[in-house]
RODO-2510 file (C-alpha; in nm, 4 decimals, decimal comma):
residues 606
     n   res          X          Y          Z
     1     x    11,1329    20,6492     9,4897
     2     x    10,8878    20,8053     9,7148
     3     x    10,5590    20,8903     9,5491
     4     x    10,5598    21,2248     9,7495
     5     x    10,8347    21,3265     9,5056
     6     x    10,5766    21,3385     9,2259
     7     x    10,2871    21,5418     9,1850
     8     x     9,9677    21,3809     9,3345
     9     x     9,7836    21,1330     9,1202
    10     x     9,4856    21,0416     9,3438
    11     x     9,2747    21,1617     9,6449
    12     x     9,4908    20,9670     9,8825
    13     x     9,8088    21,1371     9,7495
    14     x     9,6287    21,4735     9,8271
    15     x     9,5209    21,3765    10,1745
    16     x     9,8780    21,2520    10,2576
    17     x     9,9946    21,6194    10,1918
    18     x     9,7139    21,7577    10,3934
    19     x     9,5539    21,9004    10,0634
    20     x     9,1890    21,9483    10,1215
    21     x     9,1534    22,1405     9,7953
    22     x     9,3575    22,1788     9,4751
    23     x     9,3792    22,4268     9,1920
    24     x     9,4290    22,2430     8,8646
    25     x     9,3438    21,8981     8,7297
    26     x     9,6045    21,8030     8,4641
    27     x     9,4717    21,5348     8,2318
    28     x     9,7219    21,3647     7,9954
    29     x     9,7036    21,0875     7,7392
    30     x    10,0527    20,9771     7,8321
    31     x    10,1558    20,7743     8,1271
    32     x    10,2988    21,0008     8,3985
    33     x    10,6744    21,0523     8,3543
    34     x    10,8140    21,3373     8,5637
    35     x    11,0777    21,4310     8,3136
    36     x    11,1177    21,7652     8,1160
    37     x    11,0968    21,5744     7,7833
    38     x    10,7238    21,5229     7,8730
    39     x    10,5043    21,8451     7,8186
    40     x    10,2636    21,7503     8,1008
    41     x    10,5404    21,7234     8,3425
    42     x    10,6647    22,0651     8,2449
    43     x    10,3374    22,2381     8,2793
    44     x    10,2656    22,0755     8,6226
    45     x    10,6000    22,1766     8,7562
    46     x    10,5788    22,5232     8,6154
    47     x    10,2381    22,5859     8,7872
    48     x    10,3704    22,4241     9,1139
    49     x    10,6595    22,6534     9,1101
    50     x    10,3969    22,9442     9,1032
    51     x    10,2481    22,8232     9,4169
    52     x     9,9531    22,6339     9,2643
    53     x     9,8331    22,2818     9,3651
    54     x     9,8382    22,0451     9,0604
    55     x     9,7106    21,6934     9,0430
    56     x     9,7877    21,4622     8,7394
    57     x     9,5379    21,2272     8,5941
    58     x     9,7204    21,0131     8,3506
    59     x     9,5451    20,8046     8,0966
    60     x     9,2136    20,8039     8,2653
    61     x     8,9378    20,5655     8,1649
    62     x     8,7363    20,7931     7,9397
    63     x     8,4188    20,5927     7,9077
    64     x     8,2648    20,7719     8,1965
    65     x     8,3371    21,0506     8,4338
    66     x     8,4274    20,8449     8,7501
    67     x     8,8052    20,8703     8,7011
    68     x     8,7667    21,2590     8,6550
    69     x     8,5498    21,3087     8,9652
    70     x     8,7614    21,0986     9,1935
    71     x     8,9802    21,3668     9,3036
    72     x     8,7080    21,6279     9,3345
    73     x     8,6530    21,9430     9,1595
    74     x     8,9613    22,1731     9,1164
    75     x     8,9334    22,5247     9,2100
    76     x     9,0292    22,6916     8,8892
    77     x     9,0411    22,4689     8,5889
    78     x     9,0976    22,1270     8,4102
    79     x     9,4062    22,1345     8,1854
    80     x     9,3739    21,8659     7,8943
    81     x     9,6465    21,7363     7,6695
    82     x     9,6604    21,4198     7,4490
    83     x    10,0237    21,3964     7,5437
    84     x    10,3541    21,4349     7,3610
    85     x    10,2005    21,3140     7,0252
    86     x     9,8779    21,3640     6,8232
    87     x     9,6734    21,0822     6,9555
    88     x     9,5933    20,9666     6,5968
    89     x     9,9493    20,9668     6,4993
    90     x    10,0122    20,7601     6,8373
    91     x     9,7493    20,5058     6,7474
    92     x     9,7762    20,4698     6,3533
    93     x    10,0420    20,4109     6,0948
    94     x    10,0536    20,6204     5,7725
    95     x     9,8735    20,3112     5,6149
    96     x     9,6011    20,3828     5,8746
    97     x     9,6544    20,0465     6,0566
    98     x     9,6209    20,0258     6,4222
    99     x     9,9524    20,0301     6,6054
   100     x    10,0182    19,7406     6,8418
   101     x    10,2485    19,9344     7,0706
   102     x    10,2503    20,2730     7,2525
   103     x    10,5851    20,3717     7,3859
   104     x    10,4223    20,6514     7,6044
   105     x    10,2172    20,3896     7,7844
   106     x    10,3117    20,1430     8,0585
   107     x    10,4689    19,8274     7,9107
   108     x    10,4136    19,9659     7,5631
   109     x    10,0459    19,8764     7,5960
   110     x     9,8296    20,0246     7,3118
   111     x     9,4899    20,1583     7,3643
   112     x     9,5238    20,3307     7,6924
   113     x     9,4111    20,6682     7,5482
   114     x     9,1141    20,7289     7,3069
   115     x     9,1332    20,8534     6,9481
   116     x     9,1183    21,2289     6,9399
   117     x     9,2088    21,2257     7,3056
   118     x     9,1807    21,6013     7,3772
   119     x     8,8168    21,5945     7,2502
   120     x     8,7090    21,2979     7,4504
   121     x     8,8752    21,4007     7,7832
   122     x     8,7290    21,7589     7,7490
   123     x     8,3905    21,6320     7,6835
   124     x     8,4103    21,3964     7,9973
   125     x     8,5330    21,7010     8,2120
   126     x     8,2357    21,9064     8,0820
   127     x     7,9967    21,6163     8,1867
   128     x     8,1661    21,5835     8,5366
   129     x     8,1957    21,9661     8,6018
   130     x     7,9650    22,1633     8,3868
   131     x     8,0797    22,5105     8,4995
   132     x     8,4538    22,4348     8,5278
   133     x     8,6933    22,6168     8,2838
   134     x     8,8699    22,3806     8,0462
   135     x     9,2095    22,4669     7,9022
   136     x     9,3427    22,2450     7,6072
   137     x     9,7096    22,2280     7,4993
   138     x     9,9894    22,0206     7,3716
   139     x    10,0964    21,9165     7,0273
   140     x     9,7534    21,7897     6,9151
   141     x     9,5930    22,1106     7,0063
   142     x     9,8649    22,3248     6,8554
   143     x     9,8437    22,1456     6,5211
   144     x     9,4678    22,1482     6,5098
   145     x     9,3949    22,4871     6,6341
   146     x     9,2590    22,6037     6,3061
   147     x     9,0211    22,4197     6,0575
   148     x     9,2526    22,1476     5,9443
   149     x     9,2648    21,8572     5,7021
   150     x     9,2402    21,5274     5,8945
   151     x     9,3975    21,2259     5,7280
   152     x     9,2001    20,9673     5,9148
   153     x     8,8464    21,1232     5,8383
   154     x     8,9799    21,2475     5,4912
   155     x     8,8150    21,5800     5,5417
   156     x     8,8484    21,9098     5,6826
   157     x     8,7615    21,9277     6,0585
   158     x     8,6528    22,2269     6,2541
   159     x     8,9036    22,3988     6,4854
   160     x     8,9559    22,1645     6,7764
   161     x     8,8144    22,4238     7,0268
   162     x     8,4714    22,3846     6,8654
   163     x     8,4792    21,9994     6,9172
   164     x     8,6380    21,9982     7,2658
   165     x     8,4083    22,2715     7,3879
   166     x     8,6923    22,4037     7,5865
   167     x     8,7199    22,7489     7,6966
   168     x     9,0756    22,8259     7,6020
   169     x     9,3509    22,6642     7,3907
   170     x     9,7157    22,7137     7,4679
   171     x     9,9454    22,6612     7,1754
   172     x    10,3103    22,6102     7,1584
   173     x    10,5176    22,5068     7,4501
   174     x    10,2882    22,6948     7,6785
   175     x    10,4845    22,7986     8,0013
   176     x    10,4321    23,1630     7,9655
   177     x    10,0699    23,1328     7,8522
   178     x     9,9703    22,8860     8,1273
   179     x    10,1300    23,0923     8,4010
   180     x     9,9393    23,3983     8,2891
   181     x     9,6104    23,1978     8,2548
   182     x     9,6555    23,0559     8,6086
   183     x     9,6950    23,4007     8,7470
   184     x     9,3932    23,5394     8,5660
   185     x     9,1671    23,2430     8,6364
   186     x     9,2524    23,2439     9,0080
   187     x     9,1468    23,6166     9,0160
   188     x     8,8556    23,5937     8,7914
   189     x     9,0154    23,8273     8,5469
   190     x     8,9809    23,8669     8,1669
   191     x     9,2133    23,6256     7,9616
   192     x     9,1513    23,7565     7,6110
   193     x     9,4874    23,9465     7,5701
   194     x     9,7193    23,6659     7,6782
   195     x     9,9618    23,5844     7,3926
   196     x     9,9889    23,2134     7,2905
   197     x     9,6294    23,1238     7,3458
   198     x     9,3013    23,0835     7,1313
   199     x     8,9309    23,1157     7,2176
   200     x     8,5943    23,1520     7,0535
   201     x     8,4147    23,4734     7,0409
   202     x     8,0901    23,6077     6,8862
   203     x     8,2800    23,8178     6,6389
   204     x     8,6200    23,9826     6,5610
   205     x     8,5762    24,2660     6,7969
   206     x     8,6907    24,0420     7,0957
   207     x     9,0502    24,0463     6,9391
   208     x     9,2659    24,3117     7,1112
   209     x     9,5645    24,2676     6,8762
   210     x     9,6444    24,3698     6,5282
   211     x     9,5043    24,0760     6,3243
   212     x     9,4502    23,9074     5,9900
   213     x     9,1474    23,7160     5,8802
   214     x     9,1986    23,3944     5,7098
   215     x     8,9329    23,2087     5,5037
   216     x     8,6627    23,0615     5,7255
   217     x     8,6038    22,6918     5,8031
   218     x     8,3229    22,6808     5,5469
   219     x     8,5379    22,8502     5,2820
   220     x     8,8471    22,6036     5,3363
   221     x     8,6023    22,3027     5,3457
   222     x     8,4523    22,3952     5,0150
   223     x     8,7537    22,5342     4,8172
   224     x     9,1086    22,3861     4,8180
   225     x     9,2497    22,7181     4,6975
   226     x     9,1019    22,8848     5,0075
   227     x     9,2424    22,6104     5,2181
   228     x     9,5888    22,6678     5,0842
   229     x     9,5579    23,0468     5,1272
   230     x     9,4728    22,9983     5,4965
   231     x     9,7429    22,7492     5,5556
   232     x    10,0029    23,0017     5,4397
   233     x     9,8569    23,2798     5,6446
   234     x     9,8652    23,0686     5,9576
   235     x    10,2129    22,9524     5,8975
   236     x    10,3640    23,2976     5,8426
   237     x    10,1886    23,4514     6,1414
   238     x    10,3343    23,1879     6,3831
   239     x    10,6159    23,4206     6,4764
   240     x    10,6785    23,5636     6,8316
   241     x    10,8330    23,8793     6,6861
   242     x    10,6106    24,0104     6,4093
   243     x    10,3107    23,7582     6,4114
   244     x     9,9646    23,9006     6,4242
   245     x     9,6514    23,7426     6,5689
   246     x     9,4693    23,5183     6,3208
   247     x     9,0892    23,5062     6,3058
   248     x     8,8951    23,2342     6,1369
   249     x     8,5258    23,2301     6,1224
   250     x     8,3459    22,9035     6,1928
   251     x     7,9669    22,8438     6,2003
   252     x     7,8737    23,2013     6,2806
   253     x     8,1440    23,2437     6,5505
   254     x     8,5046    23,3620     6,5448
   255     x     8,8102    23,1614     6,6363
   256     x     9,0674    23,4147     6,7737
   257     x     9,4213    23,2998     6,7850
   258     x     9,6335    23,5534     6,9703
   259     x     9,9914    23,6138     6,8500
   260     x    10,2532    23,3618     6,9856
   261     x    10,4041    23,3820     7,3312
   262     x    10,7354    23,5711     7,3385
   263     x    11,0396    23,3611     7,3251
   264     x    11,1669    23,2301     7,6641
   265     x    11,5001    23,4031     7,7571
   266     x    11,7970    23,1743     7,8317
   267     x    11,7314    23,2466     8,2063
   268     x    11,3619    23,1638     8,1771
   269     x    11,4398    22,8477     7,9858
   270     x    11,7037    22,7441     8,2445
   271     x    11,4522    22,7915     8,5140
   272     x    11,1847    22,5631     8,3314
   273     x    11,4440    22,2767     8,2911
   274     x    11,5732    22,3038     8,6488
   275     x    11,2452    22,2502     8,8231
   276     x    11,2448    21,9564     9,0739
   277     x    11,1664    21,6875     8,8183
   278     x    11,2303    21,3374     8,9516
   279     x    11,3235    21,2390     8,5914
   280     x    11,1528    20,9020     8,6563
   281     x    10,8510    20,7143     8,5625
   282     x    10,5821    20,7142     8,8343
   283     x    10,6251    20,4012     9,0684
   284     x    10,2649    20,2988     8,9805
   285     x    10,3847    20,1628     8,6499
   286     x    10,6648    19,9369     8,7950
   287     x    10,4618    19,6041     8,7527
   288     x    10,3666    19,6931     8,4000
   289     x    10,7409    19,7205     8,3196
   290     x    10,7697    20,1021     8,3198
   291     x    10,7231    20,3499     8,0387
   292     x    10,9595    20,2819     7,7445
   293     x    10,9707    20,6430     7,6209
   294     x    11,1784    20,7486     7,9173
   295     x    11,4804    20,5244     7,7940
   296     x    11,5879    20,7506     7,5160
   297     x    11,5796    21,0685     7,7170
   298     x    11,6548    20,9665     8,0872
   299     x    12,0184    21,0612     8,0546
   300     x    11,9921    21,3026     7,7681
   301     x    11,9915    21,6826     7,7797
   302     x    11,7710    21,9243     7,5820
   303     x    11,9758    22,2280     7,5113
   304     x    11,7481    22,4194     7,2706
   305     x    11,4089    22,4868     7,1297
   306     x    11,2813    22,5798     6,8048
   307     x    11,4098    22,4924     6,4536
   308     x    11,4710    22,7162     6,1538
   309     x    11,5256    22,4158     5,9247
   310     x    11,1921    22,4810     5,7642
   311     x    11,0890    22,1245     5,6698
   312     x    10,7437    22,1401     5,5291
   313     x    10,6367    21,8007     5,6726
   314     x    10,7495    21,8776     6,0283
   315     x    10,5160    21,9861     6,3070
   316     x    10,7801    22,1956     6,4779
   317     x    10,7342    22,5075     6,2845
   318     x    10,3737    22,5272     6,3971
   319     x    10,4375    22,4295     6,7615
   320     x    10,7832    22,5336     6,8898
   321     x    10,8320    22,7758     6,6154
   322     x    11,1315    22,8521     6,3836
   323     x    11,3391    23,0845     6,6125
   324     x    11,5956    22,8939     6,8238
   325     x    11,6255    22,9717     7,2056
   326     x    11,8988    22,7982     7,4098
   327     x    11,9692    22,7094     7,7725
   328     x    12,3045    22,8292     7,9335
   329     x    12,6013    22,6137     7,9756
   330     x    12,5882    22,6401     8,3473
   331     x    12,2193    22,5117     8,3620
   332     x    12,3048    22,2212     8,1372
   333     x    12,6185    22,1298     8,3418
   334     x    12,4117    22,1203     8,6602
   335     x    12,1706    21,8902     8,4849
   336     x    12,4444    21,6536     8,3727
   337     x    12,6140    21,6737     8,7244
   338     x    12,2772    21,5406     8,8564
   339     x    12,2993    21,2313     8,6389
   340     x    12,6324    21,1294     8,8201
   341     x    12,4523    21,0860     9,1457
   342     x    12,1972    20,8454     8,9861
   343     x    12,2977    20,4781     9,0517
   344     x    12,1653    20,3820     8,7116
   345     x    12,3898    20,6346     8,5305
   346     x    12,6787    20,4482     8,3642
   347     x    12,8847    20,7484     8,2600
   348     x    12,7213    20,8062     7,9184
   349     x    12,5291    21,1121     7,8275
   350     x    12,3125    20,9634     7,5552
   351     x    12,2352    21,3019     7,3746
   352     x    12,2849    21,6885     7,3901
   353     x    12,0276    21,7789     7,1517
   354     x    11,6800    21,9107     7,0815
   355     x    11,4679    21,9612     6,7675
   356     x    11,7968    21,9874     6,5795
   357     x    12,1076    21,9077     6,7821
   358     x    12,3522    22,1708     6,6177
   359     x    12,1333    22,4713     6,6359
   360     x    12,2300    22,6949     6,9496
   361     x    12,1013    23,0406     6,8372
   362     x    11,8772    23,2084     6,5827
   363     x    11,9993    23,1628     6,2315
   364     x    12,0868    23,5377     6,1945
   365     x    12,0938    23,8447     6,4139
   366     x    11,7950    23,9941     6,2366
   367     x    11,5608    23,7451     6,3622
   368     x    11,5279    23,8629     6,7194
   369     x    11,4413    24,2012     6,5928
   370     x    11,2335    24,1272     6,2940
   371     x    11,1358    23,7595     6,3193
   372     x    11,1507    23,5122     6,0467
   373     x    11,1482    23,6368     5,6943
   374     x    10,8008    23,6120     5,5244
   375     x    10,8147    23,3885     5,2278
   376     x    11,1532    23,2601     5,2886
   377     x    11,3394    22,9635     5,4326
   378     x    11,6763    23,0016     5,6012
   379     x    11,8342    22,6940     5,4506
   380     x    11,6334    22,5654     5,1483
   381     x    11,6322    22,5388     4,8595
   382     x    11,9536    22,7611     4,9006
   383     x    12,0882    22,9005     5,2222
   384     x    12,0076    23,2612     5,3044
   385     x    12,3267    23,4935     5,2716
   386     x    12,2613    23,6260     5,6175
   387     x    12,2802    23,2853     5,7902
   388     x    12,5466    23,2703     6,0681
   389     x    12,6609    22,8998     6,0893
   390     x    12,8736    22,8846     6,3925
   391     x    12,9183    22,5778     6,6099
   392     x    13,1832    22,7339     6,8528
   393     x    12,9459    22,7590     7,1484
   394     x    12,7883    22,4127     7,0984
   395     x    13,1449    22,2734     7,0829
   396     x    13,2446    22,4584     7,3982
   397     x    12,9318    22,3096     7,5756
   398     x    13,0138    21,9401     7,4527
   399     x    13,3806    21,9808     7,5930
   400     x    13,2581    22,1090     7,9324
   401     x    13,0140    21,8170     7,9670
   402     x    13,2882    21,5742     7,8792
   403     x    13,5163    21,7127     8,1552
   404     x    13,2539    21,6573     8,4343
   405     x    13,3757    21,3910     8,6839
   406     x    13,1905    21,0734     8,6420
   407     x    13,1029    21,1285     8,2700
   408     x    13,2936    20,8901     8,0501
   409     x    13,1313    20,9909     7,7174
   410     x    12,9010    21,2544     7,5608
   411     x    12,7059    21,1717     7,2528
   412     x    12,5111    21,3706     6,9874
   413     x    12,2316    21,1369     6,8936
   414     x    11,9615    21,3836     6,7793
   415     x    11,9572    21,4551     6,4162
   416     x    12,2212    21,7168     6,2952
   417     x    12,1254    21,9567     6,0196
   418     x    12,4118    21,8613     5,7763
   419     x    12,3528    22,1647     5,5295
   420     x    12,4071    22,4044     5,8257
   421     x    12,7107    22,2179     5,9418
   422     x    12,8482    22,2340     5,5865
   423     x    12,8033    22,6162     5,5886
   424     x    13,0491    22,6478     5,8948
   425     x    13,3768    22,7805     5,7639
   426     x    13,5406    22,6484     6,0752
   427     x    13,5908    22,2711     6,0546
   428     x    13,6728    22,2298     6,4064
   429     x    13,3379    22,1060     6,5169
   430     x    13,2870    21,8607     6,2352
   431     x    13,6222    21,7076     6,3193
   432     x    13,5423    21,6791     6,6885
   433     x    13,1970    21,5557     6,6246
   434     x    13,3505    21,2645     6,4183
   435     x    13,6345    21,1949     6,6657
   436     x    13,4468    21,2269     7,0083
   437     x    13,0666    21,2517     7,0032
   438     x    12,9200    20,9846     6,7627
   439     x    12,8139    20,6592     6,9038
   440     x    12,8836    20,4549     6,5929
   441     x    12,6010    20,6098     6,3919
   442     x    12,5067    20,9726     6,3081
   443     x    12,1452    21,0443     6,2158
   444     x    12,0839    21,2750     5,9288
   445     x    11,7858    21,3547     5,7118
   446     x    11,8319    21,3731     5,3438
   447     x    11,4833    21,2396     5,2994
   448     x    11,5251    21,1963     4,9147
   449     x    11,7604    21,2505     4,6293
   450     x    11,5462    21,4207     4,3583
   451     x    11,5848    21,7974     4,3880
   452     x    11,2206    21,8526     4,2678
   453     x    11,0877    21,6418     4,5579
   454     x    11,3370    21,7974     4,8051
   455     x    11,1925    22,1344     4,7004
   456     x    10,8437    22,0340     4,8175
   457     x    10,9809    21,8817     5,1264
   458     x    11,1625    22,2175     5,2086
   459     x    11,5078    22,0592     5,1981
   460     x    11,8292    22,1440     5,0149
   461     x    11,9416    21,9953     4,6928
   462     x    12,0856    21,6474     4,7092
   463     x    12,4435    21,7858     4,6112
   464     x    12,4664    21,9254     4,9600
   465     x    12,4079    21,5802     5,1153
   466     x    12,6588    21,4208     4,8697
   467     x    12,9323    21,6760     4,9761
   468     x    12,8541    21,6092     5,3421
   469     x    12,8461    21,2358     5,3048
   470     x    13,1853    21,2358     5,1250
   471     x    13,3363    21,4690     5,3884
   472     x    13,2022    21,2537     5,6706
   473     x    13,3583    20,9466     5,5064
   474     x    13,7001    21,1213     5,4520
   475     x    13,7049    21,2376     5,8205
   476     x    13,6260    20,8940     5,9580
   477     x    13,9133    20,7505     5,7493
   478     x    14,1386    21,0229     5,8802
   479     x    14,0600    20,9490     6,2409
   480     x    14,0561    20,5868     6,2089
   481     x    13,6834    20,5569     6,2795
   482     x    13,4249    20,3043     6,1530
   483     x    13,1180    20,5078     6,1856
   484     x    12,8128    20,5340     5,9651
   485     x    12,5451    20,7625     5,8562
   486     x    12,1854    20,6725     5,9266
   487     x    11,9767    20,8605     5,6585
   488     x    11,6053    20,9163     5,7129
   489     x    11,4031    20,8787     5,3965
   490     x    11,0422    20,9602     5,3302
   491     x    10,8394    20,7890     5,0521
   492     x    10,5314    20,9191     4,8723
   493     x    10,5716    21,2971     4,9807
   494     x    10,3717    21,5271     4,7578
   495     x    10,5790    21,5865     4,4490
   496     x    10,7256    21,2312     4,4336
   497     x    10,6223    21,0120     4,1451
   498     x    10,7033    20,6512     4,0905
   499     x    10,9819    20,7584     3,8602
   500     x    11,1209    20,9648     4,1409
   501     x    11,1141    20,6571     4,3712
   502     x    11,2725    20,4510     4,1145
   503     x    11,5565    20,7115     4,0775
   504     x    11,6057    20,7095     4,4566
   505     x    11,6254    20,3383     4,4595
   506     x    11,8978    20,3505     4,1978
   507     x    12,0696    20,6126     4,3887
   508     x    12,0762    20,4109     4,7048
   509     x    12,1770    20,1002     4,5245
   510     x    12,4814    20,2760     4,3576
   511     x    12,5607    20,4163     4,7036
   512     x    12,5535    20,0681     4,8539
   513     x    12,2936    20,1741     5,0950
   514     x    11,9917    19,9679     5,1869
   515     x    11,7572    20,1437     5,4475
   516     x    11,5961    19,9151     5,6908
   517     x    11,3391    20,1838     5,7830
   518     x    11,1532    20,4059     5,5635
   519     x    10,8932    20,6500     5,6708
   520     x    10,5789    20,6702     5,4601
   521     x    10,4730    21,0325     5,4303
   522     x    10,2249    21,1119     5,7034
   523     x    10,0050    21,4363     5,6545
   524     x    10,0337    21,5716     6,0064
   525     x     9,7686    21,8302     6,0661
   526     x     9,8800    22,1916     6,0272
   527     x    10,1778    22,1261     5,8165
   528     x    10,2526    22,2723     5,4674
   529     x    10,3063    21,9187     5,3424
   530     x     9,9609    21,8033     5,4711
   531     x     9,8218    22,1121     5,2858
   532     x     9,9899    21,9983     4,9677
   533     x     9,8462    21,6555     5,0186
   534     x     9,4926    21,7679     5,0672
   535     x     9,4850    22,0423     4,8117
   536     x     9,7201    21,9272     4,5436
   537     x     9,8714    22,2892     4,5644
   538     x    10,1886    22,4142     4,6981
   539     x    10,0609    22,6919     4,9399
   540     x    10,3893    22,8889     4,8769
   541     x    10,3199    22,9353     4,5148
   542     x     9,9697    22,8223     4,4566
   543     x    10,0820    22,6014     4,1843
   544     x     9,9718    22,2342     4,1417
   545     x    10,1857    21,9677     4,2940
   546     x    10,1640    21,5868     4,2108
   547     x    10,0344    21,3778     4,5030
   548     x    10,0596    20,9989     4,5280
   549     x     9,7138    20,9056     4,6663
   550     x     9,6370    20,5428     4,6080
   551     x     9,7430    20,2727     4,8556
   552     x     9,9107    20,0791     4,5652
   553     x    10,1224    20,3559     4,4574
   554     x    10,2270    20,4395     4,8203
   555     x    10,3065    20,0724     4,8558
   556     x    10,5181    20,0724     4,5326
   557     x    10,7123    20,3859     4,6402
   558     x    10,7922    20,2444     4,9775
   559     x    10,8885    19,8977     4,8348
   560     x    11,1249    20,0455     4,5776
   561     x    11,3275    20,2139     4,8717
   562     x    11,3568    19,8627     5,0312
   563     x    11,4078    19,6773     4,7177
   564     x    11,6220    19,4002     4,8666
   565     x    11,3206    19,2534     5,0733
   566     x    11,1967    18,9467     4,8998
   567     x    10,8440    19,0405     4,9970
   568     x    10,8728    19,3577     4,7877
   569     x    10,9989    19,2203     4,4726
   570     x    10,6972    19,1055     4,2941
   571     x    10,5507    19,4589     4,3377
   572     x    10,8838    19,6181     4,2179
   573     x    10,8911    19,3933     3,9256
   574     x    10,5531    19,5005     3,8143
   575     x    10,6191    19,8707     3,8661
   576     x    10,9617    19,8675     3,6898
   577     x    10,7861    19,6935     3,3883
   578     x    10,5077    19,9541     3,3928
   579     x    10,7665    20,2397     3,4066
   580     x    10,9581    20,1034     3,1209
   581     x    11,2644    20,0280     3,3409
   582     x    11,3284    19,6649     3,2769
   583     x    11,6965    19,7710     3,2539
   584     x    11,6803    19,7459     3,6285
   585     x    11,5698    19,3886     3,6379
   586     x    11,8692    19,1499     3,5673
   587     x    12,2114    19,0498     3,6898
   588     x    12,4132    19,3655     3,6468
   589     x    12,5559    19,5469     3,9432
   590     x    12,3103    19,8413     3,8995
   591     x    11,9968    19,6173     3,8760
   592     x    11,7539    19,6413     4,1623
   593     x    11,6008    19,2743     4,1266
   594     x    11,6899    18,9519     3,9570
   595     x    11,4492    18,8142     3,6796
   596     x    11,1694    18,6226     3,8666
   597     x    11,4180    18,5836     4,1609
   598     x    11,1560    18,7058     4,3948
   599     x    10,9532    18,3832     4,3430
   600     x    11,2443    18,1631     4,4557
   601     x    11,3314    18,3835     4,7519
   602     x    10,9782    18,3783     4,8689
   603     x    10,9652    18,0011     4,8415
   604     x    11,2959    17,9792     5,0495
   605     x    11,1727    18,2195     5,3038
   606     x    11,4744    18,4612     5,2557
***
């Protein structure tokens, strides 16, 4: 593919287009992939569509300013993002071990972006161009926009604007805010009333919106109750309908976070996803083996944004928000029709999904007028009586895509929200999902089986998953399918004790399920679960919550969920004895491990 089809990545690229100036330098911690699943590609194309000249600087060497100055000073601003992931999450496991691979880098090579990439890149830009406005954005900046507990430092860090020394922070998906910012910056106009941004001011008087003041950086650093109060304020105000500005004092200045940007309409969302993306990895990465992150999404379609699922450990609520917006059928059909002309397309649409595949609209009609209800969740622990569970439109979309000439099969591979699916009185979608749209496995996220743990996770009680699992099994039998559920599980979430982990292991054993992958709980900045982890308080109630903290306990909880692995059995044996559950050590069908069997298995290398 011709490099001219991409945004320019070098001075030579710009000169080949007769560019002797450009407007925005977009620096990203990901490799350059021109696909709408990559935030930097979206922002670059949105600005291009507005007539601005944008150059991409992907994964620059951050040790000096030479990579940043190579293309010259942009006219209006540098735009900085760590990429699709928080850079610390991209670099480290939940055990704080360095990852050996980075799927957002060429050839999966790790270490091509710095830790805390938004901070490092911004500081290099400030060195290179002292008077140039700097705008930071992306997931890392959304989640760290307020004072936040940082798992890797094990302390509360300042709002990220204070460490980056940037001028403006754009949070959320950012298309509307960045368009407004670009226009104002190009004209030298005031930017303080733009929704979806944050900035630092001398005091609260700079805020032009109705606002709420949350506890300061100093207060949340010194008092965990104040941290929990602040977390709940920030969570509840992240609402494009009723949300107010939030102000947080930090070191004698005021962080002002304006209300979220308005939801994109269907027409606006269509326009974003129909910009002229090449949907390819930039050719400069060919010799390195490409960028693996493209493979899952290259022939997939994003049909929605936002998620009202309300999982407390999920970053979506604080980034995309909890109100669902969707693209039109016509726009999605045009995108899939474009797949057919690609010589690499084999006829299979890998996914028609998004944050949650089976959400096509807000959970109830009231949301678009009043926003998300304060202090309530749409689905957990019990579903709201106003929820409108209807898959009719989604099913129509899947059928239309299946009928496109050149398409052999359409799959749903994003996770489906099984509790929402079970609320749908019409079983037509469930039946067709099983018959036509599953590629052997369906991803679901029960996360645990103990209701008290599920409550802290923001998930429904386990009986809902049980009913769903049984119905799924019956339907596969009815239609002669051999398809499986792939349940996602989290170990060591706040509220989970070793006894709870033992109970989950028993449940999995009785269900004849042996998960290959278990996610240790990761305290992602900005989430309610991270607040629980740091404070030992549930911010929704301010009541204490048990938190597994030691490496040994975390290792035990994880091992229990993978009790069949020989390397785990010594640790499990010790834990079961300490818990008084030696009834699970033996030869009965409900026993987890055999007496001292782990020694023999380890010797044999099993």
